[in-house]
BAFI-3210 file (N, C-alpha, C; in Angstrom, 3 decimals, decimal comma, padded with zeros to 6 digits):
// residues 338
n [1|2|3|4|5|6|7|8|9|10|11|12|13|14|15|16|17|18|19|20|21|22|23|24|25|26|27|28|29|30|31|32|33|34|35|36|37|38|39|40|41|42|43|44|45|46|47|48|49|50|51|52|53|54|55|56|57|58|59|60|61|62|63|64|65|66|67|68|69|70|71|72|73|74|75|76|77|78|79|80|81|82|83|84|85|86|87|88|89|90|91|92|93|94|95|96|97|98|99|100|101|102|103|104|105|106|107|108|109|110|111|112|113|114|115|116|117|118|119|120|121|122|123|124|125|126|127|128|129|130|131|132|133|134|135|136|137|138|139|140|141|142|143|144|145|146|147|148|149|150|151|152|153|154|155|156|157|158|159|160|161|162|163|164|165|166|167|168|169|170|171|172|173|174|175|176|177|178|179|180|181|182|183|184|185|186|187|188|189|190|191|192|193|194|195|196|197|198|199|200|201|202|203|204|205|206|207|208|209|210|211|212|213|214|215|216|217|218|219|220|221|222|223|224|225|226|227|228|229|230|231|232|233|234|235|236|237|238|239|240|241|242|243|244|245|246|247|248|249|250|251|252|253|254|255|256|257|258|259|260|261|262|263|264|265|266|267|268|269|270|271|272|273|274|275|276|277|278|279|280|281|282|283|284|285|286|287|288|289|290|291|292|293|294|295|296|297|298|299|300|301|302|303|304|305|306|307|308|309|310|311|312|313|314|315|316|317|318|319|320|321|322|323|324|325|326|327|328|329|330|331|332|333|334|335|336|337|338]
n.u [000,751|000,554|002,160|001,218|000,636|002,766|003,688|004,362|005,507|004,442|006,215|006,323|006,351|008,250|008,736|011,821|012,608|015,115|015,957|019,013|018,501|017,537|019,639|022,014|024,762|028,107|029,721|028,485|028,861|027,318|026,530|026,458|024,906|022,567|019,498|016,629|014,219|011,229|008,453|006,547|007,662|007,324|005,836|004,080|004,667|002,402|000,099|-002,350|-015,485|-015,537|-013,301|-009,824|-009,239|-010,846|-012,501|-011,684|-009,054|-007,397|-004,759|-004,958|-007,201|-007,431|-008,727|-008,201|-007,286|-007,021|-004,810|-004,834|-002,575|-002,246|-001,241|-001,492|-003,012|-002,940|-004,105|-001,842|-000,103|002,399|004,612|002,577|001,350|-000,694|-003,566|-001,285|-000,864|000,247|001,987|001,612|004,227|005,701|007,921|009,856|012,626|013,094|011,350|009,835|010,012|008,786|010,281|008,643|006,701|008,239|009,097|006,666|006,010|007,802|010,390|013,889|016,730|019,100|022,409|025,158|024,417|023,577|021,757|022,357|020,031|018,714|016,791|014,100|014,932|017,203|019,715|020,946|022,444|020,798|019,507|018,896|016,243|014,889|011,965|009,875|007,353|005,308|002,294|-000,199|-003,508|-004,438|-001,830|001,622|004,652|007,587|010,370|011,234|013,498|013,943|014,230|014,719|013,283|013,326|010,264|009,678|008,270|005,487|004,049|004,280|002,868|000,497|001,432|002,654|004,532|006,259|005,416|007,394|009,062|010,380|008,673|006,307|006,933|006,783|004,381|001,776|000,236|-002,791|-004,525|-007,512|-009,557|-012,275|-013,398|-011,568|-009,773|-006,892|-005,446|-003,670|-002,015|-000,728|002,263|002,423|-000,265|-001,099|000,838|000,783|-001,376|-003,682|-005,488|-008,483|-009,636|-007,867|-005,142|-001,764|001,230|004,567|006,977|009,965|012,792|014,535|017,719|019,287|022,160|024,534|023,244|020,352|018,247|015,572|013,633|010,777|009,911|008,101|007,369|006,726|005,097|005,286|004,539|006,954|008,647|010,183|009,879|011,393|009,906|009,715|007,696|005,713|003,676|003,331|003,595|002,064|002,383|003,482|006,533|009,191|012,525|014,593|015,848|014,037|011,806|012,700|012,946|010,329|009,561|009,697|011,645|013,163|014,495|013,087|013,711|012,303|010,196|010,439|008,795|008,746|009,707|008,960|010,985|012,110|014,399|015,471|014,676|013,726|014,077|011,281|010,878|009,114|005,854|004,374|001,480|000,511|-001,092|-001,772|-000,769|000,736|000,679|001,734|-001,160|-002,937|-004,370|-003,595|-004,820|-004,283|-002,268|-000,496|002,730|005,449|008,491|011,830|015,203|015,929|017,566|017,127|017,064|019,843|020,642|019,456|020,902|020,164|020,912|021,754|020,092|016,797|014,056|011,199|008,844|006,025|003,161|000,567|-001,711|-001,525|-002,602|-005,286|-008,675|-008,313|-007,910|-005,322|-002,950|000,038|002,280|004,914|006,421|006,210|006,797|005,066|002,541|-000,666|-003,640|-006,727|-009,624|-011,401|-014,366|-017,761]
n.v [-001,155|002,191|005,094|007,667|010,576|011,954|015,090|017,418|020,858|024,188|026,994|029,811|033,301|034,861|036,788|037,808|036,988|013,386|011,049|009,474|010,117|012,605|014,054|016,777|016,961|017,550|018,973|020,895|023,618|025,628|028,778|030,219|032,544|032,183|031,875|030,139|030,429|029,968|029,166|031,413|032,074|030,289|030,367|029,625|031,238|033,271|032,038|032,063|023,249|021,242|022,215|021,562|022,007|023,232|026,247|028,388|027,696|028,465|030,730|032,698|033,477|033,641|034,939|033,927|034,406|033,045|034,026|035,283|034,116|031,893|031,984|031,744|034,221|036,565|039,122|041,561|043,497|045,946|047,184|048,795|049,867|049,302|047,154|044,800|042,528|039,397|036,499|033,071|030,784|027,854|027,045|028,964|029,797|032,059|035,192|037,801|041,191|043,010|045,686|047,829|047,613|047,858|050,468|051,887|051,297|052,805|051,875|051,355|049,969|047,753|048,524|047,341|044,583|041,625|038,841|035,774|034,716|031,894|030,963|029,381|029,292|030,868|033,006|035,351|038,179|040,007|042,807|043,195|043,871|045,265|044,658|046,240|045,467|042,891|041,866|039,574|038,864|038,475|038,038|038,975|039,386|040,512|042,568|041,522|040,038|040,329|039,724|042,099|042,518|043,241|043,576|043,206|041,732|040,628|038,166|038,513|040,713|040,968|040,431|041,536|040,797|038,059|035,398|033,378|030,254|030,894|032,630|030,934|028,522|029,266|028,442|025,986|025,446|025,662|025,028|025,601|024,400|024,714|026,651|028,670|029,765|030,396|028,993|029,715|028,003|027,490|025,669|023,450|022,781|021,441|019,389|017,736|016,144|013,641|013,006|011,878|010,613|012,047|011,927|011,245|012,562|012,016|014,817|015,860|017,652|019,913|020,852|024,147|024,996|025,976|027,479|028,443|028,240|026,504|024,065|021,854|018,434|015,731|012,195|010,888|008,063|006,543|004,225|001,885|003,537|005,689|009,100|011,847|014,927|018,430|020,386|022,917|025,311|027,716|027,610|027,375|025,276|021,738|020,199|018,185|016,862|015,703|013,333|012,235|011,973|010,039|007,994|007,279|006,292|007,880|007,984|009,287|012,354|014,398|016,506|019,711|022,538|025,101|025,714|028,679|029,070|031,251|032,959|034,528|035,711|034,902|033,278|029,919|026,999|024,798|021,662|019,601|018,140|015,988|014,008|012,312|009,432|008,083|008,403|007,785|008,883|008,116|006,700|007,795|008,551|010,057|011,350|011,954|013,951|016,856|017,325|019,506|019,124|019,661|020,495|022,343|025,086|024,885|022,265|021,601|023,350|022,142|019,758|017,822|017,393|015,227|013,207|011,753|014,088|015,983|018,829|019,797|021,659|024,116|023,205|020,537|019,708|020,141|020,881|019,648|019,593|020,943|020,545|021,757|020,584|021,491|021,129|018,474|017,319|016,515|016,293|016,904|015,599|015,797|015,198|017,984|019,127|019,828]
n.w [000,060|-000,868|000,709|000,309|-001,750|-004,105|-005,436|-007,961|-007,641|-008,436|-009,476|-007,373|-006,940|-004,428|-001,441|000,178|002,632|026,061|023,617|022,173|019,516|019,314|020,027|019,606|017,384|018,687|017,015|015,759|015,997|017,219|018,698|022,041|022,119|020,635|018,858|018,053|015,417|014,163|014,029|013,523|011,168|008,979|006,195|003,286|000,422|-001,120|-000,087|001,247|023,344|026,023|028,702|029,778|032,369|035,374|034,978|036,871|037,461|035,609|034,865|032,939|030,374|026,975|024,090|020,692|017,218|013,938|011,792|008,191|007,112|008,582|011,247|014,804|016,481|019,186|021,327|022,669|025,109|024,960|026,975|028,057|025,825|022,945|021,964|020,388|017,713|018,355|017,529|018,549|019,172|018,999|017,744|018,094|019,983|021,122|022,040|020,068|019,007|016,280|014,367|013,898|015,876|018,202|018,023|018,065|020,771|022,018|022,642|023,198|021,513|022,972|023,602|021,897|021,960|020,565|019,044|017,498|015,226|014,200|011,610|009,774|007,084|006,891|008,489|010,929|012,666|015,202|016,920|020,526|022,748|025,870|027,462|029,555|030,420|029,196|028,189|028,248|028,121|031,497|032,480|032,955|031,568|033,058|032,426|030,063|027,822|024,460|021,073|018,329|015,216|011,712|009,817|006,894|005,188|003,164|004,136|006,930|007,609|009,140|011,734|014,711|016,579|018,293|020,404|021,866|022,914|025,148|026,577|026,539|028,036|030,496|031,375|031,500|028,457|027,024|024,046|022,457|020,032|019,078|020,738|020,350|022,133|024,132|026,898|029,804|032,194|035,577|035,703|037,581|038,063|035,959|035,432|037,523|037,293|035,807|032,723|031,749|028,639|026,998|024,944|025,839|024,658|024,637|024,634|023,335|024,364|022,266|022,036|021,330|020,279|022,817|024,579|026,773|024,843|023,300|021,539|020,789|020,324|018,667|017,884|014,598|013,210|010,302|008,043|008,276|009,305|011,645|012,482|013,758|014,792|014,786|017,025|015,863|016,231|015,164|012,453|009,166|007,706|007,079|007,111|005,688|005,500|002,882|003,543|005,317|003,687|001,787|003,674|004,119|001,707|-000,702|-003,337|-005,365|-006,447|-008,662|-011,562|-011,273|-011,225|-008,661|-005,620|-003,402|000,094|002,393|004,886|007,880|007,282|004,821|001,664|000,644|-001,461|-002,084|-003,093|-003,732|-002,841|-000,363|000,119|002,955|003,379|005,744|009,182|012,382|015,821|018,826|020,242|018,406|015,194|012,173|009,028|005,571|005,493|004,451|003,490|002,863|000,997|001,590|002,007|004,453|006,126|008,963|009,744|009,642|011,674|013,823|013,931|012,266|009,664|008,239|008,959|009,085|009,432|010,418|010,401|012,173|011,826|012,597|011,104|011,144|013,531|013,187|014,170|016,688|020,333|022,349|024,948|026,201|028,173|029,432|031,725|032,573|030,195|027,990|025,652|025,493|023,903|022,112|020,176|019,108|020,681|019,920]
ca.u [000,072|001,492|001,978|000,670|000,751|003,782|003,262|005,369|005,007|004,630|006,971|005,589|007,232|008,224|009,678|012,813|012,227|014,983|017,051|020,220|018,052|017,272|020,830|022,706|026,190|028,870|030,475|027,558|029,479|026,422|027,009|025,576|023,968|021,797|018,053|015,721|013,049|010,743|007,095|005,967|008,338|007,025|004,577|004,189|004,483|001,185|-001,059|-003,131|-015,505|-015,191|-011,789|-009,163|-009,246|-011,853|-012,224|-010,946|-007,702|-006,521|-004,260|-005,441|-007,923|-007,297|-009,267|-007,139|-007,783|-006,039|-004,697|-004,931|-001,470|-002,200|-000,615|-002,381|-002,752|-003,464|-003,862|-000,685|000,321|003,789|005,007|001,335|000,932|-001,359|-003,013|-000,566|-001,171|001,491|001,797|002,169|005,227|006,427|009,209|010,849|013,150|013,069|010,354|010,363|009,300|009,132|010,723|007,576|006,083|009,143|009,061|005,350|005,971|008,833|011,446|015,163|017,615|020,292|023,632|026,226|024,019|022,930|021,668|022,266|018,763|018,603|015,638|013,725|015,631|018,281|020,147|021,433|022,596|019,818|019,660|018,032|015,549|014,396|010,565|009,606|006,166|004,746|001,110|-001,072|-004,539|-004,099|-000,515|002,444|006,117|008,289|011,762|011,405|014,627|013,517|015,034|014,120|013,478|012,463|009,161|009,518|007,725|004,057|003,476|004,313|002,200|-000,500|002,118|003,420|005,620|006,140|005,614|008,183|009,033|010,981|007,382|005,289|007,206|006,442|003,036|001,187|-000,486|-004,002|-005,131|-008,880|-009,893|-013,724|-013,677|-010,704|-009,113|-005,622|-005,508|-002,380|-002,051|000,403|002,697|002,148|-001,624|-001,443|001,841|000,391|-002,719|-003,884|-006,701|-009,184|-010,100|-006,888|-003,825|-000,581|002,295|005,891|007,677|011,453|013,463|015,561|018,609|019,712|023,434|024,857|022,353|019,085|017,277|015,118|012,356|010,316|009,496|007,364|007,673|005,694|005,270|004,752|004,709|007,895|009,685|009,905|010,501|011,311|009,261|009,564|006,389|005,772|002,350|003,342|003,585|000,821|002,781|004,237|007,774|010,141|013,720|014,632|016,106|012,703|011,025|013,263|012,741|008,937|009,307|010,009|012,881|013,847|014,298|013,036|013,862|010,932|010,211|010,443|008,016|009,620|009,240|009,606|011,332|012,300|015,667|015,685|013,763|014,438|013,210|010,573|010,919|007,997|004,957|003,825|000,220|000,673|-002,483|-002,054|000,399|000,377|001,650|001,280|-002,355|-003,595|-004,070|-003,941|-004,955|-004,152|-001,570|000,359|004,092|006,312|009,734|012,943|016,408|016,017|018,738|016,770|017,556|021,203|020,915|019,156|021,643|019,494|021,089|022,171|019,074|015,435|013,456|010,114|008,290|004,516|002,614|-000,878|-002,625|-001,386|-003,576|-006,613|-009,766|-007,846|-007,528|-003,958|-002,372|001,499|002,831|006,328|007,097|006,183|007,337|004,051|001,476|-002,048|-004,360|-008,040|-010,498|-012,212|-015,768|-018,612]
ca.v [-000,016|003,376|005,846|008,878|011,039|012,938|015,677|018,518|022,070|025,246|028,047|030,941|034,336|034,875|037,900|037,255|036,970|012,539|009,917|009,971|010,579|014,063|014,928|017,579|016,689|018,578|019,659|021,783|024,935|026,476|029,617|030,405|033,661|031,690|031,598|029,419|031,280|029,200|029,048|032,538|032,270|029,470|030,805|029,449|032,462|033,256|031,376|032,600|022,029|021,390|022,513|020,477|022,344|024,189|027,775|029,201|027,278|029,043|031,951|033,674|032,945|034,649|034,626|034,044|034,234|032,481|035,096|034,830|033,365|030,675|032,180|031,970|035,594|037,047|040,559|041,625|044,730|046,052|048,367|049,649|050,177|048,213|045,915|044,402|041,099|038,514|034,960|032,077|030,175|026,902|026,866|030,130|029,728|033,502|035,988|038,858|042,457|043,523|047,031|048,846|047,427|048,336|051,939|052,225|051,104|053,645|051,045|051,559|048,779|047,610|048,756|046,332|043,336|040,953|037,459|035,007|034,149|030,860|030,819|028,213|029,246|031,739|033,320|036,675|038,843|040,913|043,510|042,817|044,870|044,978|045,166|046,333|044,741|042,309|041,268|038,707|038,648|038,896|037,651|039,975|039,106|041,698|042,735|040,463|040,344|039,742|040,149|043,103|042,104|043,846|042,766|043,895|040,799|040,568|037,143|039,041|042,026|040,858|040,016|042,609|040,226|036,562|034,876|032,118|029,220|031,543|033,034|029,844|027,505|029,696|027,968|024,905|026,123|025,002|025,603|024,916|024,688|025,092|027,961|029,571|030,271|030,015|029,066|029,618|027,425|027,288|024,404|022,287|022,394|020,359|018,353|016,715|015,443|012,887|013,545|010,832|011,049|012,665|011,055|011,858|012,211|012,606|015,669|015,878|019,028|020,061|022,139|024,923|025,421|025,794|028,293|027,810|028,242|025,130|023,833|020,670|017,547|014,410|011,223|010,453|006,772|006,467|002,863|001,326|004,572|006,722|010,302|012,906|016,032|019,593|020,973|024,251|025,680|028,979|027,343|027,014|024,022|020,653|020,154|017,175|016,851|014,615|011,883|011,669|011,585|008,745|007,025|006,816|005,740|008,745|007,382|010,097|013,811|014,666|017,943|020,380|024,025|025,097|026,838|029,245|029,022|032,481|032,897|035,853|036,247|034,586|032,234|028,632|026,234|023,593|020,993|018,606|017,856|014,571|013,843|011,026|008,917|007,751|008,353|007,608|009,442|007,334|005,961|008,622|008,370|011,145|010,959|012,794|015,168|017,304|017,733|020,051|018,519|020,555|020,404|023,679|025,287|024,699|020,820|021,610|023,937|021,247|018,622|016,650|017,499|013,825|012,292|012,223|014,921|016,783|019,888|019,738|022,926|024,073|022,479|019,086|019,440|020,826|020,225|018,884|020,518|020,595|021,241|021,561|020,444|021,601|020,722|017,061|016,789|015,851|016,925|016,212|015,863|015,076|015,628|019,014|018,863|020,973]
ca.w [000,020|-000,891|001,929|-000,053|-003,171|-004,302|-006,691|-008,273|-007,200|-009,324|-009,014|-006,941|-006,517|-003,011|-000,852|001,042|004,093|025,050|023,521|021,331|018,173|019,376|020,485|018,555|017,349|019,230|016,001|015,075|016,127|017,529|019,748|023,191|021,871|019,466|019,152|016,856|015,173|013,091|013,793|012,773|010,045|008,009|005,356|001,836|-000,363|-002,009|000,429|002,198|023,856|027,610|028,763|030,479|033,828|035,767|034,485|037,872|037,612|034,441|035,126|032,035|029,221|025,921|022,735|019,579|015,868|012,972|010,676|006,826|006,875|009,402|012,571|015,921|016,917|020,472|021,711|023,535|025,342|025,074|027,927|028,284|024,479|022,151|021,804|019,247|017,450|018,543|017,146|019,375|018,226|019,723|017,044|018,211|021,267|021,771|021,532|019,106|018,640|015,045|014,580|013,837|017,204|019,211|017,939|018,514|022,203|022,537|023,258|022,429|021,455|023,882|022,957|021,739|022,267|019,572|019,096|016,299|014,940|013,201|011,216|008,867|005,806|006,891|009,773|010,979|014,020|015,475|018,266|021,504|023,524|027,080|027,474|031,076|030,637|027,994|028,890|027,582|029,177|032,820|032,669|032,518|031,782|033,335|032,012|029,002|026,860|023,218|019,720|017,458|013,763|010,704|009,233|005,635|004,192|003,219|005,008|008,296|007,656|010,308|012,978|015,261|017,428|018,431|021,776|021,620|023,954|026,444|027,219|026,770|028,851|031,993|031,746|030,679|027,510|026,485|022,821|022,365|018,646|018,885|021,575|019,831|023,198|024,753|028,413|030,463|033,527|036,324|035,356|038,495|038,105|034,873|035,476|038,698|036,987|034,539|032,086|031,004|027,350|026,340|024,616|026,382|023,730|024,995|023,855|023,623|024,219|021,304|022,409|020,168|020,662|024,229|025,396|027,240|023,903|023,030|020,865|021,306|019,236|018,759|016,891|013,729|012,632|008,929|007,683|009,118|009,613|012,796|012,092|014,735|014,105|015,680|017,073|015,555|016,082|014,480|011,096|008,503|006,797|007,573|006,304|006,073|004,770|001,899|004,259|005,798|002,557|001,384|004,673|004,054|000,430|-001,751|-003,786|-006,375|-006,609|-009,904|-011,807|-011,180|-010,850|-007,299|-004,751|-002,393|001,345|002,821|006,105|008,428|006,764|003,410|001,051|000,338|-002,330|-001,589|-004,623|-003,834|-001,553|-000,169|001,042|003,643|003,633|007,130|010,119|013,839|016,879|020,075|019,818|017,562|013,786|011,200|007,613|004,502|005,969|003,440|003,803|001,879|001,124|001,229|002,888|005,012|007,080|010,352|009,894|009,955|012,929|014,954|013,935|011,536|008,169|007,762|009,512|008,790|010,457|009,894|011,204|012,097|012,073|013,205|010,262|011,465|014,602|012,876|014,927|018,016|021,386|022,811|026,228|026,169|029,480|029,352|032,916|032,622|028,923|027,407|024,726|025,681|022,614|022,067|019,183|019,555|020,874|019,733]
c.u [000,935|001,070|001,196|000,887|001,856|003,558|004,264|004,600|005,254|005,481|006,025|006,639|007,119|009,143|010,697|012,350|013,552|015,952|018,136|019,638|017,924|018,486|021,537|024,254|027,009|029,609|029,613|027,973|028,443|026,878|025,978|024,574|023,125|020,375|017,431|014,554|012,411|009,228|006,323|006,643|007,978|005,712|004,929|003,822|003,333|000,005|-001,780|-003,384|-015,304|-013,642|-011,153|-009,075|-010,542|-011,453|-011,361|-009,529|-006,813|-005,929|-004,756|-006,186|-007,997|-007,800|-008,122|-007,954|-006,713|-005,979|-004,793|-003,743|-001,219|-001,652|-001,655|-002,024|-003,484|-003,129|-002,673|-000,337|001,745|004,017|003,770|000,681|000,387|-002,792|-002,445|-000,973|000,186|001,053|002,389|003,057|005,974|007,769|010,065|011,233|013,224|011,919|010,787|009,397|009,722|009,420|009,588|006,875|006,927|009,151|007,791|005,253|007,117|010,002|012,792|015,861|018,676|021,574|024,513|025,721|023,175|022,687|021,668|020,930|018,936|017,285|015,302|014,729|016,972|018,696|020,760|021,789|021,597|019,900|018,519|017,429|014,910|012,948|010,209|008,310|005,586|003,468|000,222|-002,296|-004,134|-002,581|000,525|003,858|006,947|009,833|012,070|012,626|014,204|014,434|014,076|014,368|012,827|011,368|008,852|008,750|006,122|003,529|003,503|003,638|001,209|000,121|002,972|004,589|005,277|006,304|006,181|008,242|009,676|009,742|006,513|005,483|007,139|005,167|002,898|000,197|-001,583|-004,483|-006,407|-009,417|-011,330|-013,941|-012,656|-010,150|-007,725|-005,800|-004,057|-002,709|-000,624|000,923|002,258|000,696|-001,893|-000,397|001,454|-000,767|-002,731|-005,337|-007,439|-009,615|-009,099|-005,734|-002,659|000,563|003,514|006,399|009,047|011,895|014,494|016,467|019,107|021,014|023,767|024,102|021,204|018,010|016,923|013,850|011,978|009,869|008,713|007,904|006,494|006,076|004,510|005,261|005,777|008,868|009,231|010,696|010,384|010,846|009,190|008,125|006,369|004,333|002,201|003,294|002,182|001,190|003,493|005,364|008,484|011,296|013,626|015,028|014,905|011,728|011,362|012,876|011,209|008,507|009,321|011,436|013,722|013,432|014,361|013,260|012,369|011,217|009,986|009,452|008,997|009,048|009,882|009,788|011,612|013,415|015,747|014,545|014,527|013,425|012,443|010,352|009,824|007,166|004,513|002,483|000,315|-000,748|-002,900|-000,722|-000,100|001,418|000,886|-000,108|-003,384|-003,260|-004,372|-003,943|-004,789|-003,580|-000,661|001,723|004,825|007,770|010,953|014,053|016,634|017,240|018,342|017,166|018,937|021,459|020,504|019,954|021,087|019,744|021,360|021,195|017,675|014,818|012,156|009,727|006,803|003,939|001,191|-001,828|-002,627|-002,413|-004,941|-007,792|-009,488|-007,530|-006,170|-003,780|-000,906|001,944|004,321|007,051|007,248|006,634|006,300|003,113|000,235|-002,984|-005,675|-008,767|-011,268|-013,629|-016,602|-019,414]
c.v [001,238|004,331|007,242|009,302|012,208|013,673|016,980|019,734|023,147|026,164|029,258|032,070|034,576|036,104|037,169|037,302|036,394|011,617|010,433|010,512|012,035|014,828|015,517|017,188|017,887|019,418|020,667|023,219|026,022|027,461|029,805|031,451|033,275|031,588|030,943|030,201|030,731|029,426|030,178|032,743|031,494|029,797|030,443|030,671|032,349|032,601|032,274|031,534|022,153|021,454|021,521|020,765|023,132|025,534|028,553|028,752|027,744|030,417|033,111|032,849|034,040|034,176|034,744|033,867|033,609|033,484|034,420|033,875|032,201|030,876|032,293|033,347|035,993|038,459|040,641|043,051|044,847|047,388|049,338|050,039|049,059|048,240|045,663|043,036|040,248|037,080|034,049|031,145|029,213|026,479|027,892|029,918|030,995|034,325|037,182|039,983|042,783|045,086|048,013|048,855|048,252|049,872|052,444|052,184|052,128|053,019|051,221|050,111|048,900|047,815|047,631|044,966|042,724|039,487|036,857|034,323|033,192|030,520|029,521|028,177|030,184|032,127|034,731|037,118|040,055|041,523|043,054|044,038|044,423|045,548|045,122|045,382|044,162|041,448|040,747|038,409|039,314|038,570|038,642|039,377|040,302|041,577|041,663|040,930|039,596|040,323|041,054|042,739|042,992|042,985|043,442|042,945|040,805|039,429|037,621|040,253|042,094|040,659|041,101|042,132|038,696|036,277|033,529|031,196|029,791|032,099|031,760|028,875|027,891|029,092|026,546|025,614|025,207|025,714|024,837|025,345|025,358|026,425|028,962|030,512|029,710|030,100|028,815|029,121|027,522|025,915|023,281|021,887|021,408|019,143|017,319|015,997|014,537|013,339|012,327|011,403|011,857|011,741|011,886|011,490|012,791|013,628|015,680|017,209|018,945|021,276|022,847|025,564|025,155|026,630|027,580|027,773|026,816|025,150|022,384|019,869|016,475|013,609|010,911|009,003|006,641|005,142|002,352|002,461|005,377|007,978|011,322|014,217|017,280|020,092|022,450|024,879|027,101|028,847|026,972|025,862|023,008|020,409|018,935|017,355|015,725|013,244|011,463|011,205|010,301|007,616|006,327|006,378|006,619|008,491|008,391|011,538|014,187|016,128|018,517|021,853|023,958|026,152|027,326|029,245|030,445|032,483|034,383|036,543|036,102|033,706|030,956|027,871|025,080|022,907|020,032|018,760|016,512|014,581|012,477|010,596|008,626|007,721|008,204|008,273|008,830|006,525|006,657|008,343|009,710|010,823|012,165|014,055|015,493|017,837|018,358|019,385|019,512|020,468|021,921|023,921|024,903|023,213|020,784|022,184|023,006|019,905|017,471|016,819|016,138|012,825|012,718|013,075|015,701|017,930|019,795|020,946|023,020|023,247|020,954|018,702|020,116|020,042|019,378|019,884|019,991|021,266|020,815|021,638|020,340|020,961|019,168|016,432|016,049|016,750|016,310|016,518|015,063|015,841|016,833|018,760|020,071|021,442]
c.w [000,053|000,272|001,603|-001,485|-003,137|-005,527|-006,768|-007,904|-008,219|-008,787|-008,581|-006,513|-005,022|-002,496|-000,088|002,500|004,781|024,896|022,487|019,922|018,182|019,687|019,408|018,656|017,959|018,271|015,203|015,176|016,501|018,745|020,873|022,991|020,741|019,755|017,765|016,681|013,987|012,912|013,106|011,514|008,873|007,284|003,878|001,102|-001,150|-001,366|001,420|003,384|025,526|027,577|029,731|031,908|034,038|035,420|035,452|038,107|036,569|034,936|034,210|030,749|028,096|024,597|021,636|018,255|015,056|011,867|009,240|006,395|007,705|010,836|013,504|016,574|018,260|020,730|022,719|023,814|025,559|025,866|028,039|026,873|023,781|022,283|020,491|019,104|017,414|018,163|018,119|018,587|019,206|018,940|017,211|019,653|021,984|021,210|020,785|018,967|017,277|015,172|014,798|015,293|018,204|019,206|018,372|020,066|022,793|023,147|022,319|022,433|022,477|023,051|022,949|022,123|021,223|019,791|017,689|016,104|013,892|012,847|010,334|007,743|005,807|008,304|009,692|012,489|014,168|016,727|019,279|022,283|024,828|027,176|029,028|031,238|029,458|028,456|027,902|028,495|030,423|033,303|032,191|032,724|031,883|032,790|031,030|028,061|025,556|022,185|019,015|016,064|012,924|010,253|007,836|004,627|004,324|004,121|006,460|008,612|008,887|011,629|013,504|016,270|017,530|019,897|021,673|022,960|025,290|027,195|027,644|027,789|030,390|032,425|031,314|029,749|026,844|025,132|022,391|021,029|018,480|019,590|021,036|021,113|023,592|026,272|028,975|031,920|034,319|036,155|036,188|038,474|037,001|035,031|036,499|038,429|035,804|033,990|031,147|029,724|026,578|026,174|025,044|025,330|024,360|024,154|024,307|023,367|023,221|021,559|021,163|020,774|022,282|025,106|026,059|026,118|023,566|022,124|021,250|020,281|019,668|017,832|016,022|013,272|011,257|008,216|008,666|009,701|010,724|012,588|013,125|014,124|015,106|015,778|016,861|015,195|015,442|012,984|010,456|007,578|007,609|006,620|006,682|005,135|003,824|002,457|004,796|004,767|001,838|002,313|004,616|002,575|-000,810|-002,262|-004,614|-006,200|-007,948|-010,255|-012,002|-011,023|-009,263|-006,688|-003,772|-001,031|001,934|004,356|006,651|007,752|005,305|002,862|000,811|-000,569|-001,654|-003,079|-004,665|-002,639|-001,556|000,580|001,621|003,932|005,149|007,947|011,398|014,711|018,243|019,591|018,922|016,061|012,998|009,799|006,658|004,918|004,863|004,113|002,661|002,100|000,713|002,356|003,491|005,977|008,429|010,698|010,310|011,348|014,084|014,894|013,131|009,997|007,531|008,271|009,136|009,872|009,724|010,871|011,059|012,524|012,632|012,554|010,485|012,523|014,473|013,556|016,139|019,020|021,903|024,140|026,139|027,570|029,536|030,649|032,927|031,328|028,298|026,578|024,908|024,471|022,747|020,857|019,785|019,668|020,557|020,886]
res [m|d|i|g|t|l|r|l|l|r|m|l|s|a|p|n|l|c|d|d|y|w|s|m|p|t|s|n|n|c|l|s|g|m|a|l|l|i|a|a|m|i|v|i|a|g|c|a|s|p|l|v|l|q|d|d|e|a|l|a|v|i|s|y|r|v|g|d|d|g|h|i|l|v|d|t|m|v|n|g|e|g|p|f|q|f|a|l|d|t|g|a|s|i|s|v|l|f|d|r|t|r|k|a|a|g|l|a|l|l|e|n|e|t|v|m|v|q|g|m|v|g|s|g|d|f|p|v|v|n|v|p|a|l|s|v|g|s|e|t|w|e|n|a|r|v|v|s|l|p|a|n|e|p|p|l|a|q|v|d|g|i|l|g|v|d|f|l|r|r|y|a|v|g|l|h|a|r|e|h|v|v|r|l|y|a|p|a|s|v|s|e|r|s|y|l|g|w|t|s|i|p|i|q|r|l|q|v|g|t|s|d|a|a|a|y|g|i|y|l|h|i|r|a|a|t|i|p|a|m|l|d|l|g|s|n|a|n|v|m|n|w|r|a|a|r|a|v|g|v|l|h|r|q|p|r|k|e|e|q|l|a|g|a|v|e|t|a|p|i|t|a|e|l|t|v|h|e|l|q|v|q|d|l|f|w|r|n|r|r|f|l|i|g|d|l|q|v|f|t|v|l|g|f|d|d|r|p|m|a|i|v|g|l|e|f|f|e|e|r|d|l|v|i|d|f|l|r|g|r|l|l|v|r|t|a|r|s]
***
């Protein structure tokens, strides 16, 4: 039985923009001042229930909307100014203010301090800014040190900033599809409990360099292959590298026109896409999931340039409720209820 349907992609114009399997090789030469920035960056150019805990146990309940480009957007106050539209991004190890937002909030860059930002398709050194108060709902992150990036690309026009893992892992984060709300919980209130009716999926921490920067991943089972996949809820696409594609039965890279994947720094070619008819994560099955195929820079940054790896975005979890329990290292998933 075939795993799915592989098809060629048309060219689109684009703006520039655990266990040992997860371990990074020590020869990766990553620096301590490095950050991974992916989720709000993955945009295909040209594209457009009952809750897990009692209401009074959530520290904050925030309505969200999904932007035209697929980002999960929440109202965020920056140093008392706003609200601004920030994207939730489990693929970004560091939070971001875009330059226009920083200027609107009256914040200055820190002198002589930069961070190497490793994005989906490019990298660069960018300045740092200290935000006295970054507020989402009733929760405030004080003295937040974030990176300031330009936002010159159309895919990021709706996004004023990014709430990355450095903010999100302060909580257990619930994302509820039918209600369109994000719920922030005290980590212990979720990690100390079990939830009937939810599937618990282990998440592995992916270290980025020698700093505290990190992303998180799960395992996909496609036919006989086990593919590690970074959890990237800020992305509107699923991606796998060519080693993963070959591991699940895609044997040849044929000459073809390329589609461009727009990132924060540059663009990169996507040479094919694969529709996987069925895959499994723990006890859950997913059907007809679309993956773009390309050897992007992020796979090298994470130490998977010579091993199969994928990235799963928001569309992968369509119509499912999620709770990310960073403290206990698990992803709770269930089908969203009406």
